[in-house]
LOTIKOL-610897 format. One record per atom (N, C-alpha, C, O): residue number from 1; residue in three letters; atom name; x, y, z. Coordinates in steps of 0.2 Angstrom, whole numbers, plus 5000, padded with zeros to 4 digits. Each point is the difference from the previous one (the first is absolute). Example, Ala and Ser with C-alpha at 12.3 -4.5 7.8 and 13.67 -1.06 7.14 Angstrom:
2
[pt 1, "ala", "N", [5066, 4972, 5039]]
[pt 1, "ala", "CA", [4996, 5006, 5000]]
[pt 1, "ala", "C", [5004, 5006, 5000]]
[pt 1, "ala", "O", [5005, 4999, 5003]]
[pt 2, "ser", "N", [4993, 5006, 4993]]
[pt 2, "ser", "CA", [5004, 5006, 5001]]
[pt 2, "ser", "C", [4996, 5005, 5003]]
[pt 2, "ser", "O", [5003, 5006, 5001]]
# end
This chain:
117
[pt 1, "met", "N", [5226, 5887, 5300]]
[pt 1, "met", "CA", [5004, 5001, 4994]]
[pt 1, "met", "C", [5007, 4999, 5003]]
[pt 1, "met", "O", [5002, 5003, 5004]]
[pt 2, "thr", "N", [5001, 4993, 4992]]
[pt 2, "thr", "CA", [5007, 4998, 5002]]
[pt 2, "thr", "C", [5005, 5003, 4995]]
[pt 2, "thr", "O", [4999, 5003, 4995]]
[pt 3, "ala", "N", [5008, 4996, 5007]]
[pt 3, "ala", "CA", [5005, 5003, 4996]]
[pt 3, "ala", "C", [5000, 4996, 4993]]
[pt 3, "ala", "O", [5002, 5003, 4995]]
[pt 4, "thr", "N", [4996, 4991, 5005]]
[pt 4, "thr", "CA", [5000, 4996, 4994]]
[pt 4, "thr", "C", [4995, 5003, 4995]]
[pt 4, "thr", "O", [5001, 5001, 4994]]
[pt 5, "his", "N", [4993, 5001, 5009]]
[pt 5, "his", "CA", [4995, 5003, 4996]]
[pt 5, "his", "C", [5002, 5007, 4997]]
[pt 5, "his", "O", [4999, 5001, 4994]]
[pt 6, "ile", "N", [5005, 5003, 5010]]
[pt 6, "ile", "CA", [5002, 5006, 4997]]
[pt 6, "ile", "C", [5005, 4999, 4995]]
[pt 6, "ile", "O", [5000, 5003, 4995]]
[pt 7, "asp", "N", [5005, 4992, 5006]]
[pt 7, "asp", "CA", [5005, 4999, 4995]]
[pt 7, "asp", "C", [4997, 4998, 4994]]
[pt 7, "asp", "O", [5003, 5002, 4994]]
[pt 8, "arg", "N", [4992, 4993, 5006]]
[pt 8, "arg", "CA", [4997, 4998, 4993]]
[pt 8, "arg", "C", [4997, 5006, 4997]]
[pt 8, "arg", "O", [5000, 5000, 4994]]
[pt 9, "tyr", "N", [4997, 5004, 5010]]
[pt 9, "tyr", "CA", [4996, 5006, 4996]]
[pt 9, "tyr", "C", [5005, 5004, 4997]]
[pt 9, "tyr", "O", [4999, 5003, 4994]]
[pt 10, "val", "N", [5007, 4999, 5010]]
[pt 10, "val", "CA", [5005, 5005, 4997]]
[pt 10, "val", "C", [5003, 4996, 4994]]
[pt 10, "val", "O", [5001, 5004, 4995]]
[pt 11, "arg", "N", [5001, 4990, 5005]]
[pt 11, "arg", "CA", [5003, 4997, 4994]]
[pt 11, "arg", "C", [4995, 5000, 4994]]
[pt 11, "arg", "O", [5002, 5001, 4995]]
[pt 12, "ala", "N", [4992, 4997, 5006]]
[pt 12, "ala", "CA", [4995, 5000, 4995]]
[pt 12, "ala", "C", [4999, 5007, 4997]]
[pt 12, "ala", "O", [5000, 5001, 4994]]
[pt 13, "leu", "N", [5000, 5004, 5010]]
[pt 13, "leu", "CA", [4999, 5007, 4998]]
[pt 13, "leu", "C", [5006, 5002, 4995]]
[pt 13, "leu", "O", [4999, 5003, 4995]]
[pt 14, "ile", "N", [5007, 4996, 5008]]
[pt 14, "ile", "CA", [5006, 5002, 4996]]
[pt 14, "ile", "C", [5000, 4996, 4993]]
[pt 14, "ile", "O", [5002, 5003, 4995]]
[pt 15, "ala", "N", [4996, 4990, 5005]]
[pt 15, "ala", "CA", [5000, 4996, 4994]]
[pt 15, "ala", "C", [4996, 5003, 4995]]
[pt 15, "ala", "O", [5001, 5000, 4994]]
[pt 16, "arg", "N", [4993, 5003, 5008]]
[pt 16, "arg", "CA", [4995, 5003, 4995]]
[pt 16, "arg", "C", [5003, 5006, 4998]]
[pt 16, "arg", "O", [4998, 5002, 4994]]
[pt 17, "arg", "N", [5006, 5002, 5009]]
[pt 17, "arg", "CA", [5003, 5006, 4998]]
[pt 17, "arg", "C", [5007, 5000, 4997]]
[pt 17, "arg", "O", [5003, 5005, 4999]]
[pt 18, "ala", "N", [5000, 4989, 5001]]
[pt 18, "ala", "CA", [5007, 4999, 4997]]
[pt 18, "ala", "C", [5001, 5004, 4994]]
[pt 18, "ala", "O", [4996, 5000, 4995]]
[pt 19, "gly", "N", [5009, 5004, 5005]]
[pt 19, "gly", "CA", [5002, 5004, 4994]]
[pt 19, "gly", "C", [4997, 5007, 5000]]
[pt 19, "gly", "O", [5002, 5004, 4996]]
[pt 20, "arg", "N", [4993, 4997, 5008]]
[pt 20, "arg", "CA", [4996, 5006, 4999]]
[pt 20, "arg", "C", [5002, 5005, 5006]]
[pt 20, "arg", "O", [4999, 5006, 4999]]
[pt 21, "val", "N", [5004, 4991, 5006]]
[pt 21, "val", "CA", [5002, 5004, 5006]]
[pt 21, "val", "C", [5007, 4998, 5003]]
[pt 21, "val", "O", [5002, 4995, 4998]]
[pt 22, "asn", "N", [5000, 5009, 5006]]
[pt 22, "asn", "CA", [5007, 4998, 5004]]
[pt 22, "asn", "C", [4998, 4995, 5005]]
[pt 22, "asn", "O", [4998, 5002, 5005]]
[pt 23, "thr", "N", [5002, 4992, 4993]]
[pt 23, "thr", "CA", [4997, 4995, 5005]]
[pt 23, "thr", "C", [5004, 5000, 5007]]
[pt 23, "thr", "O", [4997, 4998, 5005]]
[pt 24, "gly", "N", [5009, 5003, 4995]]
[pt 24, "gly", "CA", [5004, 5000, 5006]]
[pt 24, "gly", "C", [4997, 5005, 5005]]
[pt 24, "gly", "O", [4999, 4999, 5006]]
[pt 25, "glu", "N", [5000, 5007, 4991]]
[pt 25, "glu", "CA", [4997, 5006, 5004]]
[pt 25, "glu", "C", [4993, 4998, 5002]]
[pt 25, "glu", "O", [4998, 5002, 5006]]
[pt 26, "val", "N", [4998, 4996, 4990]]
[pt 26, "val", "CA", [4993, 4998, 5002]]
[pt 26, "val", "C", [5000, 4994, 5005]]
[pt 26, "val", "O", [4996, 5001, 5005]]
[pt 27, "glu", "N", [5008, 4994, 4994]]
[pt 27, "glu", "CA", [5000, 4995, 5005]]
[pt 27, "glu", "C", [5002, 5003, 5007]]
[pt 27, "glu", "O", [4997, 4998, 5005]]
[pt 28, "arg", "N", [5008, 5006, 4995]]
[pt 28, "arg", "CA", [5002, 5003, 5007]]
[pt 28, "arg", "C", [4994, 5004, 5003]]
[pt 28, "arg", "O", [4999, 5000, 5006]]
[pt 29, "tyr", "N", [4998, 5004, 4990]]
[pt 29, "tyr", "CA", [4994, 5004, 5002]]
[pt 29, "tyr", "C", [4995, 4996, 5003]]
[pt 29, "tyr", "O", [4997, 5001, 5005]]
[pt 30, "leu", "N", [5001, 4993, 4991]]
[pt 30, "leu", "CA", [4995, 4996, 5002]]
[pt 30, "leu", "C", [5001, 4996, 5007]]
[pt 30, "leu", "O", [4996, 5000, 5004]]
[pt 31, "arg", "N", [5011, 4998, 4997]]
[pt 31, "arg", "CA", [5002, 4997, 5006]]
[pt 31, "arg", "C", [5000, 5004, 5006]]
[pt 31, "arg", "O", [5000, 4998, 5005]]
[pt 32, "ala", "N", [5001, 5009, 4994]]
[pt 32, "ala", "CA", [5000, 5004, 5005]]
[pt 32, "ala", "C", [4993, 5003, 5003]]
[pt 32, "ala", "O", [5000, 5003, 5005]]
[pt 33, "leu", "N", [4995, 4995, 4991]]
[pt 33, "leu", "CA", [4994, 5002, 5002]]
[pt 33, "leu", "C", [4997, 4996, 5006]]
[pt 33, "leu", "O", [5003, 4995, 5002]]
[pt 34, "ser", "N", [4993, 5008, 5002]]
[pt 34, "ser", "CA", [4997, 4997, 5006]]
[pt 34, "ser", "C", [4994, 4996, 4997]]
[pt 34, "ser", "O", [4995, 5003, 4998]]
[pt 35, "trp", "N", [5005, 4991, 5003]]
[pt 35, "trp", "CA", [4995, 4995, 4997]]
[pt 35, "trp", "C", [4995, 4999, 5006]]
[pt 35, "trp", "O", [5002, 4999, 5005]]
[pt 36, "pro", "N", [4992, 4999, 4993]]
[pt 36, "pro", "CA", [4995, 4999, 5005]]
[pt 36, "pro", "C", [5002, 4993, 5003]]
[pt 36, "pro", "O", [5003, 4996, 4997]]
[pt 37, "lys", "N", [4994, 5003, 5009]]
[pt 37, "lys", "CA", [5002, 4994, 5004]]
[pt 37, "lys", "C", [4995, 4994, 4998]]
[pt 37, "lys", "O", [5001, 4994, 5001]]
[pt 38, "ala", "N", [4993, 5008, 4996]]
[pt 38, "ala", "CA", [4995, 4995, 4998]]
[pt 38, "ala", "C", [4997, 5002, 4993]]
[pt 38, "ala", "O", [5001, 5006, 4998]]
[pt 39, "phe", "N", [4997, 4989, 4998]]
[pt 39, "phe", "CA", [4996, 5001, 4994]]
[pt 39, "phe", "C", [4993, 5004, 5002]]
[pt 39, "phe", "O", [4998, 4999, 5006]]
[pt 40, "pro", "N", [4999, 5004, 4989]]
[pt 40, "pro", "CA", [4994, 5003, 5002]]
[pt 40, "pro", "C", [4995, 4995, 5001]]
[pt 40, "pro", "O", [5001, 4994, 4998]]
[pt 41, "ala", "N", [4993, 5007, 5005]]
[pt 41, "ala", "CA", [4995, 4995, 5001]]
[pt 41, "ala", "C", [4996, 4998, 4994]]
[pt 41, "ala", "O", [4999, 4994, 4999]]
[pt 42, "tyr", "N", [5000, 5011, 4996]]
[pt 42, "tyr", "CA", [4996, 4998, 4994]]
[pt 42, "tyr", "C", [5003, 5003, 4994]]
[pt 42, "tyr", "O", [5004, 5005, 5000]]
[pt 43, "asp", "N", [4995, 4993, 4994]]
[pt 43, "asp", "CA", [5002, 5002, 4994]]
[pt 43, "asp", "C", [4995, 5004, 4996]]
[pt 43, "asp", "O", [5001, 5006, 4998]]
[pt 44, "arg", "N", [4993, 4991, 5001]]
[pt 44, "arg", "CA", [4995, 5002, 4995]]
[pt 44, "arg", "C", [4993, 4999, 5004]]
[pt 44, "arg", "O", [4999, 4996, 5004]]
[pt 45, "ile", "N", [4996, 5009, 4994]]
[pt 45, "ile", "CA", [4994, 4999, 5002]]
[pt 45, "ile", "C", [4995, 5001, 4994]]
[pt 45, "ile", "O", [5001, 5004, 4996]]
[pt 46, "leu", "N", [4994, 4991, 5003]]
[pt 46, "leu", "CA", [4995, 5001, 4995]]
[pt 46, "leu", "C", [4993, 4999, 5003]]
[pt 46, "leu", "O", [4999, 4998, 5006]]
[pt 47, "val", "N", [4996, 5005, 4991]]
[pt 47, "val", "CA", [4993, 4999, 5002]]
[pt 47, "val", "C", [4997, 4996, 4994]]
[pt 47, "val", "O", [5000, 5002, 4994]]
[pt 48, "asp", "N", [4996, 4993, 5008]]
[pt 48, "asp", "CA", [4997, 4996, 4995]]
[pt 48, "asp", "C", [4993, 5003, 4998]]
[pt 48, "asp", "O", [4997, 5005, 5003]]
[pt 49, "ala", "N", [4999, 4991, 4993]]
[pt 49, "ala", "CA", [4993, 5002, 4998]]
[pt 49, "ala", "C", [4995, 5000, 5005]]
[pt 49, "ala", "O", [4995, 5003, 5000]]
[pt 50, "ser", "N", [5007, 4993, 5006]]
[pt 50, "ser", "CA", [4995, 5000, 5005]]
[pt 50, "ser", "C", [5002, 5004, 5006]]
[pt 50, "ser", "O", [4998, 4999, 5006]]
[pt 51, "asp", "N", [5007, 5006, 4993]]
[pt 51, "asp", "CA", [5002, 5005, 5005]]
[pt 51, "asp", "C", [5004, 4996, 5005]]
[pt 51, "asp", "O", [5001, 5003, 5006]]
[pt 52, "asn", "N", [5002, 4992, 4993]]
[pt 52, "asn", "CA", [5005, 4996, 5005]]
[pt 52, "asn", "C", [5007, 5004, 4998]]
[pt 52, "asn", "O", [5002, 5001, 4995]]
[pt 53, "leu", "N", [5002, 4999, 5011]]
[pt 53, "leu", "CA", [5006, 5003, 5000]]
[pt 53, "leu", "C", [5005, 4994, 4999]]
[pt 53, "leu", "O", [5000, 4996, 5004]]
[pt 54, "trp", "N", [5005, 5004, 4991]]
[pt 54, "trp", "CA", [5005, 4995, 4999]]
[pt 54, "trp", "C", [5007, 5003, 5002]]
[pt 54, "trp", "O", [5002, 5005, 4997]]
[pt 55, "val", "N", [5001, 4992, 5008]]
[pt 55, "val", "CA", [5006, 5003, 5002]]
[pt 55, "val", "C", [5006, 4995, 4999]]
[pt 55, "val", "O", [4999, 4994, 5002]]
[pt 56, "glu", "N", [5006, 5008, 4994]]
[pt 56, "glu", "CA", [5005, 4995, 4998]]
[pt 56, "glu", "C", [5006, 5001, 5005]]
[pt 56, "glu", "O", [5002, 5006, 5001]]
[pt 57, "asp", "N", [5000, 4989, 5002]]
[pt 57, "asp", "CA", [5006, 5000, 5005]]
[pt 57, "asp", "C", [5006, 5003, 4996]]
[pt 57, "asp", "O", [5001, 4998, 4994]]
[pt 58, "tyr", "N", [5004, 5005, 5009]]
[pt 58, "tyr", "CA", [5006, 5002, 4997]]
[pt 58, "tyr", "C", [5004, 4994, 4997]]
[pt 58, "tyr", "O", [5001, 4996, 5005]]
[pt 59, "pro", "N", [5001, 5004, 4989]]
[pt 59, "pro", "CA", [5003, 4994, 4998]]
[pt 59, "pro", "C", [5008, 4999, 5003]]
[pt 59, "pro", "O", [5004, 5005, 4998]]
[pt 60, "ile", "N", [4997, 4990, 5005]]
[pt 60, "ile", "CA", [5007, 4999, 5003]]
[pt 60, "ile", "C", [5004, 4997, 4994]]
[pt 60, "ile", "O", [4997, 4995, 4997]]
[pt 61, "pro", "N", [5009, 5007, 5001]]
[pt 61, "pro", "CA", [5003, 4998, 4994]]
[pt 61, "pro", "C", [5001, 4993, 4999]]
[pt 61, "pro", "O", [4999, 4997, 4995]]
[pt 62, "glu", "N", [5003, 4999, 5010]]
[pt 62, "glu", "CA", [5001, 4993, 4999]]
[pt 62, "glu", "C", [4994, 4995, 5001]]
[pt 62, "glu", "O", [5000, 4994, 4999]]
[pt 63, "val", "N", [4994, 5009, 5002]]
[pt 63, "val", "CA", [4994, 4996, 5000]]
[pt 63, "val", "C", [4997, 5000, 4993]]
[pt 63, "val", "O", [4999, 5005, 4997]]
[pt 64, "ser", "N", [4999, 4989, 5001]]
[pt 64, "ser", "CA", [4998, 4998, 4994]]
[pt 64, "ser", "C", [4992, 5001, 4999]]
[pt 64, "ser", "O", [4997, 4999, 4994]]
[pt 65, "his", "N", [5000, 5005, 5010]]
[pt 65, "his", "CA", [4993, 5001, 4999]]
[pt 65, "his", "C", [4998, 5007, 5004]]
[pt 65, "his", "O", [5004, 5002, 5003]]
[pt 66, "arg", "N", [4990, 5000, 4996]]
[pt 66, "arg", "CA", [4997, 5006, 5003]]
[pt 66, "arg", "C", [4994, 4998, 5003]]
[pt 66, "arg", "O", [4996, 4996, 4998]]
[pt 67, "glu", "N", [5003, 5008, 5008]]
[pt 67, "glu", "CA", [4994, 4999, 5004]]
[pt 67, "glu", "C", [4995, 5006, 4999]]
[pt 67, "glu", "O", [5002, 5005, 5000]]
[pt 68, "trp", "N", [4992, 4993, 4999]]
[pt 68, "trp", "CA", [4994, 5005, 5000]]
[pt 68, "trp", "C", [4996, 4999, 5006]]
[pt 68, "trp", "O", [4998, 4994, 5001]]
[pt 69, "thr", "N", [4999, 5011, 5002]]
[pt 69, "thr", "CA", [4995, 4999, 5005]]
[pt 69, "thr", "C", [4994, 5005, 4998]]
[pt 69, "thr", "O", [5001, 5005, 4998]]
[pt 70, "val", "N", [4993, 4992, 5002]]
[pt 70, "val", "CA", [4994, 5003, 4998]]
[pt 70, "val", "C", [4995, 5002, 5006]]
[pt 70, "val", "O", [4999, 4996, 5004]]
[pt 71, "phe", "N", [4999, 5010, 4996]]
[pt 71, "phe", "CA", [4996, 5003, 5006]]
[pt 71, "phe", "C", [4994, 5002, 4997]]
[pt 71, "phe", "O", [5000, 5004, 4994]]
[pt 72, "asn", "N", [4994, 4995, 5009]]
[pt 72, "asn", "CA", [4994, 5003, 4998]]
[pt 72, "asn", "C", [4999, 5007, 5002]]
[pt 72, "asn", "O", [5004, 5003, 5003]]
[pt 73, "ala", "N", [4990, 5000, 4995]]
[pt 73, "ala", "CA", [4999, 5007, 5001]]
[pt 73, "ala", "C", [5000, 5002, 5008]]
[pt 73, "ala", "O", [5001, 5006, 5002]]
[pt 74, "thr", "N", [4998, 4989, 5002]]
[pt 74, "thr", "CA", [5000, 5001, 5007]]
[pt 74, "thr", "C", [5007, 4999, 5004]]
[pt 74, "thr", "O", [5001, 5001, 5006]]
[pt 75, "gly", "N", [5004, 4997, 4989]]
[pt 75, "gly", "CA", [5006, 4999, 5003]]
[pt 75, "gly", "C", [5002, 4993, 5002]]
[pt 75, "gly", "O", [5005, 4998, 5003]]
[pt 76, "lys", "N", [4990, 4997, 4996]]
[pt 76, "lys", "CA", [5001, 4993, 5002]]
[pt 76, "lys", "C", [5004, 4997, 4995]]
[pt 76, "lys", "O", [4999, 5001, 4994]]
[pt 77, "arg", "N", [5006, 4995, 5008]]
[pt 77, "arg", "CA", [5004, 4996, 4995]]
[pt 77, "arg", "C", [4995, 4994, 4997]]
[pt 77, "arg", "O", [4997, 4996, 5004]]
[pt 78, "val", "N", [5003, 5004, 4990]]
[pt 78, "val", "CA", [4995, 4995, 4997]]
[pt 78, "val", "C", [5004, 4995, 4995]]
[pt 78, "val", "O", [4997, 4995, 4999]]
[pt 79, "ala", "N", [5009, 5006, 5000]]
[pt 79, "ala", "CA", [5004, 4995, 4995]]
[pt 79, "ala", "C", [5007, 5002, 5001]]
[pt 79, "ala", "O", [5002, 5005, 5001]]
[pt 80, "ala", "N", [5002, 4990, 4997]]
[pt 80, "ala", "CA", [5007, 5001, 4999]]
[pt 80, "ala", "C", [5002, 4996, 4994]]
[pt 80, "ala", "O", [4998, 4994, 4999]]
[pt 81, "leu", "N", [5007, 5008, 4997]]
[pt 81, "leu", "CA", [5002, 4997, 4994]]
[pt 81, "leu", "C", [5007, 5000, 4999]]
[pt 81, "leu", "O", [5004, 5004, 5003]]
[pt 82, "thr", "N", [4999, 4991, 4994]]
[pt 82, "thr", "CA", [5007, 5000, 4998]]
[pt 82, "thr", "C", [5001, 4999, 4993]]
[pt 82, "thr", "O", [4996, 4996, 4997]]
[pt 83, "val", "N", [5008, 5008, 5000]]
[pt 83, "val", "CA", [5001, 5000, 4993]]
[pt 83, "val", "C", [5008, 5000, 4998]]
[pt 83, "val", "O", [5004, 5002, 5005]]
[pt 84, "pro", "N", [4998, 4996, 4990]]
[pt 84, "pro", "CA", [5007, 4999, 4998]]
[pt 84, "pro", "C", [5003, 5007, 5000]]
[pt 84, "pro", "O", [4996, 5005, 4998]]
[pt 85, "ser", "N", [5010, 4996, 5004]]
[pt 85, "ser", "CA", [5003, 5007, 5000]]
[pt 85, "ser", "C", [5000, 5003, 4994]]
[pt 85, "ser", "O", [5001, 5006, 4999]]
[pt 86, "gly", "N", [4999, 4991, 4995]]
[pt 86, "gly", "CA", [5000, 5003, 4993]]
[pt 86, "gly", "C", [4994, 5003, 4998]]
[pt 86, "gly", "O", [4999, 5003, 4995]]
[pt 87, "phe", "N", [4995, 4996, 5009]]
[pt 87, "phe", "CA", [4994, 5002, 4998]]
[pt 87, "phe", "C", [4998, 5007, 5004]]
[pt 87, "phe", "O", [5001, 5001, 5006]]
[pt 88, "arg", "N", [4997, 5004, 4990]]
[pt 88, "arg", "CA", [4998, 5006, 5002]]
[pt 88, "arg", "C", [4993, 5001, 4999]]
[pt 88, "arg", "O", [4998, 5001, 4994]]
[pt 89, "ala", "N", [4997, 4999, 5011]]
[pt 89, "ala", "CA", [4993, 5001, 4999]]
[pt 89, "ala", "C", [4999, 5008, 4998]]
[pt 89, "ala", "O", [5003, 5004, 5002]]
[pt 90, "leu", "N", [4993, 4996, 4993]]
[pt 90, "leu", "CA", [4998, 5007, 4997]]
[pt 90, "leu", "C", [4993, 5002, 5002]]
[pt 90, "leu", "O", [4998, 5006, 5001]]
[pt 91, "glu", "N", [4997, 4989, 4999]]
[pt 91, "glu", "CA", [4993, 5001, 5001]]
[pt 91, "glu", "C", [4997, 4994, 5003]]
[pt 91, "glu", "O", [5002, 4994, 4999]]
[pt 92, "val", "N", [4993, 5007, 5006]]
[pt 92, "val", "CA", [4997, 4995, 5003]]
[pt 92, "val", "C", [4992, 5001, 4999]]
[pt 92, "val", "O", [4998, 5005, 5002]]
[pt 93, "gly", "N", [4999, 4990, 4995]]
[pt 93, "gly", "CA", [4993, 5000, 4999]]
[pt 93, "gly", "C", [4996, 4996, 5005]]
[pt 93, "gly", "O", [5003, 4998, 5005]]
[pt 94, "arg", "N", [4991, 5001, 4994]]
[pt 94, "arg", "CA", [4996, 4996, 5005]]
[pt 94, "arg", "C", [5002, 4993, 5000]]
[pt 94, "arg", "O", [5000, 4997, 5005]]
[pt 95, "asp", "N", [5002, 5000, 4989]]
[pt 95, "asp", "CA", [5002, 4993, 5000]]
[pt 95, "asp", "C", [5007, 4999, 4996]]
[pt 95, "asp", "O", [5001, 4995, 4997]]
[pt 96, "tyr", "N", [5003, 5010, 5002]]
[pt 96, "tyr", "CA", [5006, 4999, 4997]]
[pt 96, "tyr", "C", [5006, 5005, 5002]]
[pt 96, "tyr", "O", [4998, 5005, 5004]]
[pt 97, "val", "N", [5008, 4993, 4995]]
[pt 97, "val", "CA", [5006, 5004, 5001]]
[pt 97, "val", "C", [5003, 5001, 4993]]
[pt 97, "val", "O", [5002, 4995, 4997]]
[pt 98, "leu", "N", [4999, 5011, 5001]]
[pt 98, "leu", "CA", [5004, 5001, 4994]]
[pt 98, "leu", "C", [5007, 5003, 5001]]
[pt 98, "leu", "O", [5000, 5005, 5004]]
[pt 99, "gly", "N", [5005, 4993, 4993]]
[pt 99, "gly", "CA", [5006, 5002, 5001]]
[pt 99, "gly", "C", [5005, 4998, 4995]]
[pt 99, "gly", "O", [4999, 4997, 4995]]
[pt 100, "val", "N", [5008, 5005, 5006]]
[pt 100, "val", "CA", [5005, 4998, 4996]]
[pt 100, "val", "C", [5005, 4996, 5003]]
[pt 100, "val", "O", [5002, 5001, 5006]]
[pt 101, "trp", "N", [5000, 4994, 4991]]
[pt 101, "trp", "CA", [5005, 4995, 5003]]
[pt 101, "trp", "C", [5006, 5001, 4996]]
[pt 101, "trp", "O", [5000, 5000, 4993]]
[pt 102, "thr", "N", [5006, 5001, 5010]]
[pt 102, "thr", "CA", [5007, 5001, 4997]]
[pt 102, "thr", "C", [5004, 4993, 5001]]
[pt 102, "thr", "O", [5001, 4998, 5005]]
[pt 103, "asp", "N", [5001, 4999, 4989]]
[pt 103, "asp", "CA", [5004, 4994, 5001]]
[pt 103, "asp", "C", [5008, 5002, 5001]]
[pt 103, "asp", "O", [5001, 5006, 5001]]
[pt 104, "glu", "N", [5003, 4989, 5000]]
[pt 104, "glu", "CA", [5007, 5001, 5001]]
[pt 104, "glu", "C", [5004, 5004, 4995]]
[pt 104, "glu", "O", [5005, 5002, 5002]]
[pt 105, "leu", "N", [4992, 4999, 4992]]
[pt 105, "leu", "CA", [5003, 5004, 4995]]
[pt 105, "leu", "C", [4997, 5007, 4999]]
[pt 105, "leu", "O", [5002, 5003, 4996]]
[pt 106, "asp", "N", [4994, 4999, 5009]]
[pt 106, "asp", "CA", [4997, 5006, 5000]]
[pt 106, "asp", "C", [4995, 5001, 4995]]
[pt 106, "asp", "O", [4998, 5005, 4998]]
[pt 107, "val", "N", [4999, 4989, 4999]]
[pt 107, "val", "CA", [4995, 5000, 4995]]
[pt 107, "val", "C", [4993, 5001, 5004]]
[pt 107, "val", "O", [4999, 4996, 5005]]
[pt 108, "glu", "N", [4997, 5008, 4994]]
[pt 108, "glu", "CA", [4993, 5001, 5003]]
[pt 108, "glu", "C", [4995, 4997, 4997]]
[pt 108, "glu", "O", [4999, 5000, 4994]]
[pt 109, "tyr", "N", [4996, 4997, 5010]]
[pt 109, "tyr", "CA", [4994, 4996, 4997]]
[pt 109, "tyr", "C", [4994, 5003, 5004]]
[pt 109, "tyr", "O", [5001, 5000, 5006]]
[pt 110, "val", "N", [4994, 5001, 4991]]
[pt 110, "val", "CA", [4994, 5001, 5003]]
[pt 110, "val", "C", [4997, 4994, 5003]]
[pt 110, "val", "O", [4999, 4995, 4997]]
[pt 111, "arg", "N", [4998, 5005, 5010]]
[pt 111, "arg", "CA", [4997, 4995, 5003]]
[pt 111, "arg", "C", [4994, 5002, 5003]]
[pt 111, "arg", "O", [4999, 5005, 5003]]
[pt 112, "leu", "N", [4996, 4990, 4996]]
[pt 112, "leu", "CA", [4993, 5001, 5003]]
[pt 112, "leu", "C", [4999, 4994, 5004]]
[pt 112, "leu", "O", [5000, 4995, 4998]]
[pt 113, "phe", "N", [4999, 5006, 5009]]
[pt 113, "phe", "CA", [4998, 4995, 5004]]
[pt 113, "phe", "C", [4993, 5000, 5003]]
[pt 113, "phe", "O", [4998, 5006, 5002]]
[pt 114, "thr", "N", [4999, 4989, 4998]]
[pt 114, "thr", "CA", [4993, 5000, 5003]]
[pt 114, "thr", "C", [5000, 4999, 5008]]
[pt 114, "thr", "O", [5004, 4997, 5003]]
[pt 115, "leu", "N", [4992, 5007, 5000]]
[pt 115, "leu", "CA", [5000, 5000, 5007]]
[pt 115, "leu", "C", [4994, 4996, 5002]]
[pt 115, "leu", "O", [4995, 5000, 4998]]
[pt 116, "val", "N", [5007, 4995, 5007]]
[pt 116, "val", "CA", [4995, 4995, 5002]]
[pt 116, "val", "C", [4998, 5002, 5007]]
[pt 116, "val", "O", [5005, 5000, 5005]]
[pt 117, "lys", "N", [4989, 5002, 4997]]
[pt 117, "lys", "CA", [4998, 5003, 5006]]
[pt 117, "lys", "C", [4996, 4994, 5004]]
[pt 117, "lys", "O", [4999, 5001, 5006]]
# end
């Protein structure tokens, strides 16, 4: 995690709260925090209909995609997927991934993708 990541996060948070809080004080508070040196290893975990574990890597802000790793019930890695950063998986079936994709205007669309094994 770099100073640029922290700066972008603080600026975005303040922009979303503009007019509702004392932004100067909030910014000083946020910048004084002890920030972690690295991003977390993962963001989300899902279990599919075949009892496989889906682990989503933590999304790095400037990366335009998200990575998923799939493990079977014995812990063996069985697949890896890359999806656009605007896609949020909600359910994984035996042959599909269902989720929501958000465009650049924050409009949400339901998406269903077929899994080919």
